[in-house]
N, C-alpha and C positions, 0 to 999 in steps of 0.2 A: 427391606421394604416387600418384597413380593412376599416372602414368608407370613409376615405381618395381615397385609390385605387376604391371602389365600384363608388363613384361619379365622379370620372374621367372617369372611365369605361363609365358611362350610359350618362355622358354628352358626349364623342367623339362617341358612337354609335350614340347618337340620332343627333349631327349636323353632322354628317356622311349623315345618313339618309334625314335630313334635306335639304342636297345640293343635293342627287339625287337621292330622291324618286319620280320620273317622272310618271304621269299616271292615278294619283287619287286615292280615299280611298280603292279598290282592288288590285291596284299594292304597294301601301304603307302597307297595312296586310301584304301581301305576302312578302314584303323584313323583315318584323317584324318577321315573323315567321321562315324564314330561317335563321335570325340573332340568335334570342332569345332563339329558341328554336333548331332550328337544327345546327346552330355554338357554341353559348356560354352556352347553355344548363342551361339556368338562369331559366327557366319556361318548365314544361312539356306540352305534346298537349294539354291534359285536364284543364289545369292553363289558356293554353293562349284561348281554346277555351270559357272558363267562364270568361273570360277579356272581349275577343270581342264580347259577347252576352253583358254583362254590357255596352259595347259603341254603342252598336246596339239600346239598347232599352232606350236610354236617348237623349235628344235633341242635338243639336250641331255635330260637327266634328267628324265622329266615328272613322275615324284614329288618329285623334290626340288625342280623348280620349284614344283609345287603348294604345299610345305611354305614356300616365300621368297614366293609371292605371300600366302600367307595369312597368314605374317609383317608384309607390307607393308600388308594392311587391315585388322590388328589394333593395329597400332603405325606404321606409317609406314616413313620409309626405314631408323632404328633397327632396325624389327620385322624388317622384310627380310633386312638382314644376320645378325641374332641367330638367327632360326627359320632360316636354311641354314645356318650353320657348326652351331648344336645338334645338327639333325638328319646332317650329314655328318660329324663330329669323333669321335662313338665307332666308327662303323664303319672310318673312317681309322686310329684306333688301334689295334683288334682286328686288322686286317689288316696292319697294320705290325708288329704282334709276329707275327703268323701269316707273314708275310715273312721276318723274324729266323729263326725256327723251320727256317723252309725252308732257308736259307743255312747255317744251325749244322749241320743233322742229314740237308740232302740229302732231306727227304720231306714230304710233308703230312701232317698230323694225320687220325687215321680218324674221319669226322666226316658220313658216308655215313647214320646213324643220324638223325641229327638232322633232314636233308631227307624221309626215309620219316616219320618223326613231324608234321613241322609241315606237309605237305601238305594233309591233310584239314582244319586248323586254316584254311589261307590259302583252301582253295575255300568255306567255310562263311561265311567273312569277307567275301571278294570279292560271292557270292550276294546276304548281306544286303544289302550296299552295291548292287548293281543294282538290288535289289527298292524298297529306301527312294529312290533317286535318280530312277527311273523314274517313280515319282509326280509329280515336280514337270518332269522333262526333256519328257515325253510327253505333254506337256497338250491333245494336240488329235489329232483321228484323224490325219490328213497327216503328224506329228510319229510316231507308231507308225508309218505306212508308210515312212516315212523308215528308222525306225530297223531294222525286218525286211529293207528294200535293204541298209541298212552289213551287218548278220549276213549275208546270201548272199554280199556281196562280201568281206568277211572269211574267210567258210568258202571262198572260190573262192581266198587264197591273194594277193588284191589288196593291194597296199602299203599299209599302216597312215594314210599322210599322205593318198594318192591317197583314200581311203575318208571321210578327214575332210572333205577337198575337195569329194566327191561329198554328203555329209550337208548342205556348209555352202550347196551350189549347187541341190540340190533341196529345203530349205528354202526358200529364196528365191524359186522360182519362181510360188506364189501372189502373192508381193507384186509382182513385175514383170507379172505380165497387165497435266613437262622435265624430260630425266633430270638431276636436279639436280646442282649443283658435287660434294654430297657425293659422288655417286657416280663424277664424275672422278675424287677425292682417293683412295676405295678402287681405282679403275682403276688409277690411276698409282703407287699403293703396293704392289701387290702384285707387278708387274714388277720394282721397284725391291726388293724382299726376294729373289725368284729372282736378281736379278743379284747380289744380294751372298754367295747357296749356291752360284753359278757353274754351275748346272745348265739355260743357257740351250736348249740343245738339245731336253731333256726336255720343259722348259717348254712352248718353242713347238708342237712335236709334238703333244702332248696339249689344247692349244688349237685348234689345227686339227682335231682327233678332236671335241671338244666344242661346236665353231661348226657345225659339218655334220649330225651323225647325229642321224637320226630311227629309234624303233622301241625295238627291246627288245633282251637281252641278247645275243642270238644275233646282232642287226646289228653291234652293239659289238665282236665277237668277228671278223665280218670286216670290220671298219674298223682294230681292232688288229693283224691278220693282215697285210694290205696295207701298212701303214706301216711298223709294229715288226720284221715277218721277213722280210716282200719286200724294200720300199723300203730300210731302213736294215740290216737284220741284226743287230738289236741281240739278239734273243730267239730261241731255237728254237721249234719247233713246239710241244713239250713243256711248255718254259715258259711258253707264251702258255695253253696247257689250264689249268695247275697255277692260274695266275693268275685266269681265269674262274671255275673250281672255287671258290676260296676268297672272290671278289666274290659266289656264287652262297647258298654255305653262313651267311656272316656275315648279320646284319640291317643296314638300311638302304641306303642306296643302292646298285647294281650297279655304278655307275661308280667305286666305291673297289678295284674292280678295278687302277685306275691308280696306286693307292698302293702296293700290291704291287709292281706293274710297276716301280714308280722307284725303291723300295727294291733290288732284283734287280739293279738296273742303276748306281744310285752310292749306294747306302746311304740312309739317314735324310736328306740333302739331297736325293737324286733322288726317294724320296716324298712329301717336301713340294713339289719341283715339279712333279712330274706331278698331284698332287691340285690344287694352285692350280689349273695349267693347265686339267683337264678340266671343273671345274667353274665358274672365274670367267665363259665366258661366260654360263650360266645363270643370274646375279646380273645380267649387263646386260641379258640379253634381257626376262626378268621385269620388270624395273625401267623398261625402255623401255615396255613393254606395258600395263603398269600403269597407265601414264598416260593410253594412247588407248580403255581397255577401256571404263572408262563413258560417253565419250562414245559410243562404237559401240553401246552397248546401249541408247542414246536414240535411235539412226538407228532408223525402222522396219525398212529394209531390209537391216544391218547385226545388227539384234536377232534378224532371221527366219536369217538364216546363223549367228549363234551359238547360237540354237536348236537347229539342224541339226547342227552340230557336238558340241553334247550328245549328241544321240540316236544320234550314228556312234560317239563316246565310250563311250556306254552298251553298244552292240552291242559292241563292242572288248570290252569286262568281261565281257559275257556270253559271246561264242566263249571268250576265254580260260580262262574258269571250265567249261566243257565240255569244252575239252582236257586241263585242270591235272584235270579227276574221272575222266576215261577212263584218265590214265596214273597217277593216285594210287590210286585207290579200287579195287584188284582183289584184295584179301579181305577176313577177315571183320576183322580188327587195323585197317586205315585207318579202313573203315567205320564202327567202334566209334568211333574217333576222333574223326570228323566229326558223329556223333551225339551223342557227350559234348560236344564243342564246341557245337553247336548249341542242346543245353538249357541250358546253360551261358550263353551270349551271350543267348538270346533268354527263358530262362524265368526266369533267377535273373538277367541283367543283369549277370555279371561281368566285370568289365574285359578288354577282347579281350589286352591285353600282359599280364596272368595266365594267360589260355588259351594264348596262344602261349610263355610260360616253362614253363608244367607240359608242352607237347607238346616240349620241347626238353630238359628234364628225362627223359621219356620215352625219346625218342629217342638220347640219348646213354647212357643203361641199355641198351637194344635193343641202341645198337650194338656193345658190349660182348661180344655174345655173339653177332649176327647177323651182323655184317660184320667 
């Protein structure tokens, strides 16, 4: 009975987040922190930070990998699969519908107003998460210093992966003075399904991208351009930009850009193959990492490294918050949205999903007149 209730709770949470988590990985992470640490108490702040560090250190979409790892910690291997699928599926379905409209009508819907209204809420959510997590992550003066150094490195546009590794090395300095059969079955079943779809080239192209990609949606754009526009000539540059735009304005993982591209290339079969291809490495990497993470945390040296990655991850989120704020809070309306969001979240403790949905509605209404 407990297992059934737990799986239902996991499914409902990540379906809801998949429907309302606008704003990219930093916003997704902030919303998950409010839910699984603040509201539900499934994880402690330290456990959440360790899960975030694992997601940051492996290739693939970090917020999706965080969702997958939360599912694993809550309900084992079944939870790993369920949380990931429920977080990905709503966005993939939305992007698939938009891809159909794009092919049918030859243009994207007018969605600029949604981004314009949602960005101030995202800034408040990320700032709130950074503040709360910092109280656990920055527990010594040395880790505070590590975070400050990492902020400077991020601001200097050093690669996020290199900064995370720098955080691990710096945090270790004071110390220095089984993937189960079920996972194999899942890994084997997905390619079999793709074979029946007849979409192997699309599947393998996106598996390669999902297996090596670190970084933001802008890094995803560079990988997709190199593979699909320049190497295979499957897309035009304009089609690629349209695909990335859809991934940005829909909730859930930005990597559902792959769903749009797959549909453009081969209809529904291509959409399914591309979606499975780009996300399946994330499930495999998290499943392997989840086995070793508890052992690493018990080691003094690797535990210190993990603390450093936690500090560096917070530094990255802080820099993203500042960058978003400078770009989005440029008038009295966005500033008012941010202020109202802060009051709703901090004073009245309104669920972040409702705040996001209110901003989406406001953006759609504004888009009819402004954009």
